[in-house]
N, C-alpha and C positions, 0 to 999 in steps of 0.2 A: 131758139134762140131767148124766147120771152119767156116760156117756162122753165128755162135753165134760170136764169137770172134770177123769179121770182122765188124756185127755191135756193138758191144760195142763198137770199136774203131773208126766208125763214130759218135758215140755218147760221146764218149768221146771230140771228136774234137768242135761235136755241144753246147754241153754242157761251153766247156772254152771261147766260143766266148758269148754265153748265160748270163756264168756270168757277163759278162763286167755290160749288159745294167742293171741284178737283183740287183749286186751291187748297179749298181749307182740308182734305185730306193728305196732299202732300206733305204739309206743314205738319201735322199731325205726325205721317210717316215719319219727318227728318226731326222732331223735337221728342215726342214720346214714344217713338218707334216701333208703333203697331198699326194695323188696318183695322180703321174703325166703322164695324158695320152700324154702328147707334147713330150713322151722321144725317140718315134719312128722314130720323124721328124727329133734329132739330128743326129740317125745312117743314112738316108737317105741324111741331107745335105751335111755330110761329102762323103759321098760316092760322092756323082754325081759332087762333088767340084775337088776330089782327082780326077774322073774320065775326066771331066774340062780340068784338068792340064796333063795327061796325053794324051789325045787328042790334045793339044798343044805343044808336045810332050819334056815335059819339063821331068826332070829327076823322077823317083818313087819316092825317099825318098825327094822330093820337094812337089812333090802329096800329098803325106799323112800328110806331113808338116802340106800343105794350107788346106788339108780338115779338118785336126782337129784345127785348127784356126778361120775357119766357122763353128765348132760345139760351140766352146769354146765360140766365137762372139753371137751366135745366144743362149744358155744358159745366159749366162748374160744377154743381151739385155732381153731374156723372164723375167727376175729375178727384173728388174733395170724398165719396159716398167710395166710390167706390176703383177708381183707377189708381188714386194716390195709395190705398191700402195694398196694391199688388205690383208696389213700385218692386224692383227687383229680379218678379219672375219671370216665366220665360214669354216670350212673347206669345205663346199660341193662349196661355191663361189672361191675357190681356182681351184675348181677338175671342176669347168663348165670352168673358164678359161683355162685352159690345155686344156679342150677337144677345145676350141672356136682356139686356136692356133693352135693344131695337124694340123684341117680343113686348116686356112688359109696358113699354112707353102707348107703343101702340094700341094693345088695346086697354088701354090708359085710357088713349083717345077715345076707342069706340064707345067705353064704360060712359067719358063723360059726354060726348057729342054723337053717339050712335053712328052709323055706318054709313045713312045718307049721303049722298053727293049735296057740297053747298056751296053758294057762287057768291064774289064779293057784288051786292049792287050798283054795276058800272052801268053806264047807258050804250046803248047801240053806239057805235060807230062806222062811218065808211072809212075806207079806204081811201090815202091819200096817194096821189100818181109821183112816184120817183123816176122820173126816166122812164124805161119799160116793166118796172117794178110795181105793184100797189102794197103801201101796208098801212095797218090801223093804226091812229094815233099815241093808243094803246102801245103797240109793238114800239115805234117810238120811242113809247117814255122808257118802258122796260129795258132796251138797249143801252138808253143814254142811262140810267140808275145801276146799272151791271156792270158798263164802263167807269161810271163814277167812282163805283166801290172796286175795284180792281186797281184806279188810280193812286185809291186813299191808301190803299193796303201798298205798294208802290213806294208810295212819296213815304208812309211811315216806317218802311223798312230802309228806307232812305236817309231820313232825316232827324228820326225821334230816337231818344234814348232807346226806348223801350225794345224798336225794332233792330236797333243793334245788339239788345241783350238775344234776342230770340238768335237772328244771325249767329252770335257767337257761342249759344248753346248750343248750337243744331250743327255748326263747325267742330268743338271741341268739348263736349261739358264741363270736363274735369279739370282745362284748363280756364275755361269761363269761371268754375267756383272759385279757384284759386287765385284769381284775378277781383273775385268779391261779386259776384255775381251770384245772385239769389235764384237757383232752379227753380224752389218752390214760386216766388213772384212769377218770376218769368212765364210756367205752366199753365198758371191762372189766366197771366195777358192771352196766353198762345189759348187758350180756352173760352175766351170772351172773345177773341179775333176769332175766332171759324165758328162758333157756333153763332153770330152774329150776319159771318157771311154766310151761314148753312141757312140762316134767318129769314134775310134779304130773296135767297134763290128761291125759298118757298112762297114767300107772299107773291114773288112778282109769277110763278109757276100756278099758285091761287087766281090769282089777276089773270092769267093769259088763257086756262082752263077752266077747271074745277079743282076741289077741295073735296079730296077723298080719304080715311087713313091711311092708306099705303102711298098716297103723293110723293113722300120723299124717297121711300123704298122704290117708289117703279123708277125715277131717276138717278137711284145711287149708283146700279152697277155700271150706267153711262158715264157719270163720274169717275166712277174710280178709272174704268177704261181709257177716260179721258186724263189722268192724273197718270196713267201704264203708259199712255201712248206718248206724252210727252217728256216723260222721267217724272215716275212719282219722289225721287231725290232733289227737284227742281220744281218747286214752289211753280213759279210763274211759267216754267215751262211747262208744268200739269197745265196752266190755263190756256196755253198757246193751244195744247191736246185739247181740251173742249172746244177749242173754235174749228178746230178740222174734225174734230164729232161732229159739231153740228153739222156744216158742210154738207159732207160724205155719207149723211144719214137720214139729208135730205134729198140731195141731190142722186140718191141711190133710190130713192121708192119713184125718182121718174119712168125706172122701165121695170121694178117688181115691185110687189105688193105694199101696203104700209104694214103689215105684220113681220115683214125683213128688216124694218127701219135699224133692229140693235143687231140682227145678222150681220147687215152689210157694214157696222159701226165696227164690230169687233172680227171681222174677215180682214179688216185694215189693219188692228192690231196684230193680229198674227201676223200679217206680210212685214210689218215693219219690225220687229222683233225679231224675224227673223237673218235680217239682215244686220238691225240695230237691240242688239237685249235687252239695251238700261235706257230703252225710249229715245226719243229724237234731241232732248235738254237732259236726260239724265245723266249724273256722274256714275263712276265706277264704285261701288263700294263690296265692302262684305258683310255680309248676313249671316 
């Protein structure tokens, strides 16, 4: 029972972090209309930028801010420099472009920072006992930050003009345009949002483990799987799918080797999609 509870707690922390890129991937699919394989690079760029700032002895809050700014700049740059120029092309063109950008940015990171592992200069911590589970203060902080970010996105979608415009574009782009909503401005706002979410996830993952040039790529498939599990047409359903993915993958390795972690997660997707092809919370759409 104690082991099960401990793995479930670890799964909740992992799921909260995965929910950030999963939500972003679902937003890109819903608004821009293609699977974004360069999303992992946004996580990696933010983590390395924040690490470089801490290596220069800047305060952690300044380092995190710089990391998120670099991620946002990279996301908007990809949109303006590549995706906007491919507007109206088949989805496959945008998908292939995102693959090329992922490789370009990954090797760009290796060129600038090298391929060695890096770590944030964080002090060693003892676990805090919470009932029958034990979590490091850092894990509790990462969980709180991820949940706060998710709550902030929910509030933005429900209470702000920008959020309402994104919802309108995702529901019916042509009608939204006739209503006076600028798709271009809305797309830029969307790319800033999803890039910042990816950046937060990258920095949190870097703090929890180590920073590598493949940090974002290593979790991208899990984030995509979470989005598909929850329903890739429903951003907040994708976030819920990430929590389920984190729980199942961490609980599953109680009985199976750690190397089976991703296999357990994808087996869950296969089972769910057999029963509900559009995901747990997805909507029926024609692609």
